[in-house]
N, C-alpha and C positions, 0 to 999 in steps of 0.2 A: 045550279049551285046545290040544291037540295039533294039531287042524285049523287053528286060528288061526295057529299057528307055521308051518305049512306054507304058508298063504296069504301070510304076511309074508315068508317066505323066497323065495317065488316072485316077489313084487313086487321084492325086492332084486335077485334074479337078472335080472329084466327090465331094471331100471334099469342094472345093471352092463353088460348087453349093449348097451343103448341108448347109453350114454355115449360109446363110441368113434365113433359115427356122428353124435353131436350136433354141430352147428356150433361151431367153436372159439370163436366170439365169446361163446357162452353161458357157456362155462367160464371165460372171462376177464372176465365182467361185473363192473363195479364193485359194491361192497358194497350201495349204495342200490338196485340193480336186482335183488337176489337173489330177491325174491319174484316178480318178473316172470319171471325165468329159470326158476324152479321151475314156474310155470304152463305155460311153453312146453315144458318137459321132460315134464310129465304129458301134454300134448297129443300130443307126439311118440310117447310110449309107446302112445297110443291110435291112432296112425297119422295124426294131424292135423299138418300143417305150418302153424304159426301164428307170429305175431310181434306186436311192440308198436311203435307209433309214438309217441314221446314228443314231443308237439306243444306247443312253447312259444309262447304268444300274446303279441305286443307291439303293442297299439294305440297309435297316435301321432296327435296333433293338431298340424298344421303342423310335423311333424318331431319334436315333443317327446313322449316317452313318457308315457302315462297311468298314473299311480300309484294314483289313488284308486279306490274301489269303483265298478264300472260297473252299469248297470241289468241287463244280462244278457249272457251269452256263449252262442251257439248253434253247434253243429257238425253239419252235415248230411253224410250219406254218400251220394254219387252213384255209388259203384262198382257196376258191373253194370247190365244192361239193365232189371232190375226196379225200380231206383231212379232211373235216368237217363231212359230212354225210356218204359218201360212203366207207370210210376206215379210216386207221390210219393217224394221223397227221404226217407231215414230220419234223423230228427233225433235223433242219438245222444247229444247233450249239450245241456242247456238249464239253465244255472245262473243264478239270479237273485241280484243284489246280491252280487257276488264281486269280488275283485281279480284282474287278469290273472295268469295263471301257466301251469303245465304240465299237460297232460292225457295220460294213458296210454290210447291207443286200440288195442284188440286187433283184429288183421286176419288174414285168411288170406293166406298166401304161396303164390301159384300160379305155378309155373314155366311159362313160355311159349316160351322159346327159349334158345339158348346161343351165345356168341360163338366165333369160330375159336380163341380161346385157352382155351376151356372154361368161361368164366364164365357162370353161369346168369342169365338175365334173367327177372324176375318181373312179373306183371301189375300195373300201377300201381293205387294206391288214390287215389280222387278224393274230395276233401272240400271243402265250402264252410264257411268260418268267418265268423260274424257277431258284431259287437260293438256294443252300444248304451249310450250314457250319457244323461244328462238332456237334453243339447243337441246331441249328435253321434251319428253312426252310420256304420258302414262294414262292408264284407265283402271277402273275397278267396277265390278258387277256387284250390286247390292240388292238384297231381298229384305223388304220392310213390311211388317204387318201393321196396317193402319188401325191399331187397337185403341187409339184415342182420336177424337175429332181433330186435334192439332198435335201432331207428333213431331218432336224435334229430334233430328238425327245428325250426327257429325261423322264425316268420313275422311280418312286420311288416304291420299293417293300418292304412292311412291312414283317418282318420275324417272325415266330411263334416258340416257344420253343417246342422241342420234349420231352415229359414227359415219364418216365418209364411206361411200360405197362406189363400186365401179360403175361407169356410165358408158353408153354406146357411142355417143357423139359429143365431142367437146367443141367443135366449130364446124362451120360450113360456109361456102362462098355465097355471095349475094345472088338471090334468085333461085338457089337450089333448095332442096328439102332435107331437113335433118332426119336421121333415123328415129330420134325421139322428139316429139313435138307436143306443145301444150294445146291439145285439141278439144278439151272438154269445156263446156260452159260453166260459169260460176255455180257452185253448190250442186253440181251434178252428182248423182249417186247411182249405184247399181247393187243388185243383190244376187247372190248365187242361186241358180235354179236347181242345183243338184246337191243333195246331202252326201257327205262322205261319212262312212261308217267304220267303226273299229270296235273290237271286243276289248274291254278293260276289266280288271279285277275289281269287284265290289264287295266281296265277302268270302267266307269259307263254309263248307258244309261238312260236319263231322258226325260220325256215328259209331256204334259198337255192335257186336254180334246180336242178332235177334231184333234189331231196331232198324226202321226205315225213317230217315230224316229228309225233310223237304224244305229247302231254303226258298222262301216264297215271296213274290211280289203280286200286287193286284193293280187294278186300274186306278186305285186311290193312292198308290205309292208314288212319291216324288223323291228321287234320289239326286244327290248333288255330284257334279263333275267339274273338272277344272275348266276355266274360261281363259281365252288367250287373245292377245291383240298385237298389232304391229303398226309402226308409223314410218312413212317415207316423205321426203321433201325433194323438190326439183327446183333448183335456182337457174333461171334462164336469163339470157341477155338478148333483148329484142330491138336493139338500136337499128338493125338492118332488116326490119320486118318486110316481108313475111317470113324471113329466115330466123329461126330461134337457135341460138347456141346454148347448149346445156353446160353451165359453168360448174355446177356442183350437185351431187345427189347424196342424201344422207338416209340412214336406215337404222332403226332401233333393233331390228330383228324381232322375232316373236318373243313375247314375255307373258308370264302368268298374270292375269288380270282378275283374279278372284275365283268364285265358285258360283255355279248356276244350277238351280234345280231342274230336273227333267221328269215329266210325268210318264209313267208306264202306259203303253197303248193297249196292254192286255194283261191277263193273269198268267203267270208263268212260274216255274220252279226248277230247281236242280236237286236231284235225288242222290243220296248216298245210302246204299243198303249194306248193312253189316259193318264190320270194323274197317275203318279207313276215313280219309278226308280228301276233299277236292277243292280247288279254287272255284269260286262262282264268278263267271264272266258275263258282263252285260254288253249287249250290242248297242252302241250309242251313236246317234247321228249328229254331226256338227254342221251348222250353217255358217257360211262366211259372208259378211257384208263388206262392200267396198264403198267408202265415202271419199269423194274426190272434190277438192275445191281449187278451181283453176284461177290463176292470177290472184293468188291470196294476198300477197303483199307487193306493192309497187315502190321501188326505191331506186332513184337515179337511173332509170332506163332498164332496170331488171325487175323480174317478178319471181315469186315463189309459188309453185303448185304444192298443195298439201294433200296427202293421201293417207287414210288410216283404215285398217281392217279390224273387224270385230268377229271373232270366231267363237260361236256360242253353241253349247250342247242343247239340242232341241227335241230329240226323239230317243226313246228307249223301247225297242220292240222285240227283244229276245233275251233269254238267259241260256247259258250252256255251261256244262262242266268243263273246267280246265284241267291243268296238270294235277297229279296227286300231290298231297301235302303230307309231310312227315309230322306226326303229332305224338309227343311224349306224355301228354296229360290224359287223353281218353283211355279208359281202362285202368287208370291208376287210383290210388286212394284219394278221395275228394278233399279239397281244402276246406277251411272253416266256413266259407261263404257258399256252401252247397245248398241245393234245393232237392226235395224228394218227390217223386211221382210214384203213386201206388197202383196196385192192380185195378182199382176201381176206375182209373182214368187211363186206359191204354192208348188213347188218341188225344193229344194235347197240343195247344198252340202256345209256343213260347215267344213272347213279344220282345222285340228290341225297343230301344228308346232313342229319342233325339237328343243331341247335345254335343258330342265330340265332333270337332271340325278337322281332325288330322287327315292327311292324304293316305290313300293306299299306295302300293308300289306303282311307279310310273311305267306306262306302256309306250314304247317307241312306235310311232305311226308315221306314214307318209301320205299326205293329202295333196291334191292339186285342184284348186277351184278355178272355174272358168266363168267369165263374165261376157255379157252380150256385145261389148265393145271389142272383144278379142283379147282383152287383158286377162292374164292368168297369174295366180299366185300359189306358191307351194308352201306347205307346212311339213317340216321334218323334225319333229321333237317329241316330247313325252306328254301324254295326257293321263289323267288319273281320276278315279272315283274318290269321294270324300266320305269319311265316317260321319255323315250327317244326312238327315232326311226330313221330309214333311210327310207324315203318315208312313213310318218306317216299314221295311220288310219284316217278316217274322219267320220262325222255324216251326214247322209242323212235325211232330214226332209220333210215330205209330209203332207200337210194340207188337211184334209177331210171335215172339216166344220170350218168356221171362228167364233171365240168366242167373237168378239166385233163389234161395229158399224163401226169402221174404217177399218175393214177387213185387219188387220195387227197384227203381234205378235212381241214380243221383246225377244231377247236372249242375253246371256252374258256368258263368260267363268268363271269358278270358279277361284277365286283369280285373276281375270283379266289376266289369263295365258292361252295361246293357247296350251301349252304343259301340261295342267292339264288333258286333255282328258275327260273333263266333261263340258257339256253345260247345262245351266238352261234356262227356258222359262217362259213367262207369257203373258196373254192377257191384263193385267192391264197396262195402259199407265204410263209413268214416271210422278212423281209429279212435 
């Protein structure tokens, strides 16, 4: 008994010591989050910095929220190379026949940097959320910084209608084998072993006579690219098992399911020497995951197999110059929002910023992903970079010869936006 009291007193002492360094938000947590806060406190005592993302899921059909029970809600964890690049994502939630609501997802809070004001920046958590109803399906890729011990996030997921698709076999005789069969066990999954690559536009590099411009990424750069998904169902009639008659197949086709960041695997740049401009193209690798659930729904002697694909950008290993770009701004009189670079700094780094989420132009690509079961799926649509980054690219500007008597040049961002990823230059002084 005495030993137990000592242990209990020691625990209390540790807690009392830990409380002053516990993030203030834990101590001010609303009553409904008390249990979550207690878990975080216990982790903190053990030297683990963890948090919870309270993820509220709101699927909508044509903008109208879905209130009814859905077939399933799946949440995939793509955080870390082992889940994103090196292997299959971790399906941390798979709820069948539930109503949309809130999920408490426990995450590690990993500090990666701090701002000049002393604010800590944490490694983002990357999740893919998928929702399916009887006739609709949709998904969205989300990136969340766990900058608070308990972070509440609400996401809206547009659902897409599954349309009837052609099928190989609609009936077969007793004892024969259909061309399409339900042969996978429940919750079977596969992941593509090959990446498919394509060059997509992610910026432009402009310059003027006497200047060398380098549009640059480093191993710290994370650029965003479009994310894509697809859903199929197979309705079978198995009254005469082992023969399965395929009654109906539906397909959403590929749809845009958000934006996903990709880490550069090396430092690279595109050069523009003297007057002119070129597109900056990034070589991006996409991984496709196939998730297949056999005998998903049993209804009066029939069943439905559910299949969905997650096509995620996971690799960025090269930049190259694309086509020439016509520019009417470089070499002209600077607008009012110009910046000046003088002779004392002939080699400068012009930094872009994070913030804009608009897409670049879409690049048409054709991918074919193969899986170990022999199943293949093709993607023939557009992919795009996004004007958004984590640790953005930058422009290095080197002056080889000064083009005016003042020995200075003028530069400005397109549309006065540092997240345009485009810089214009001129030797002509402002009027």
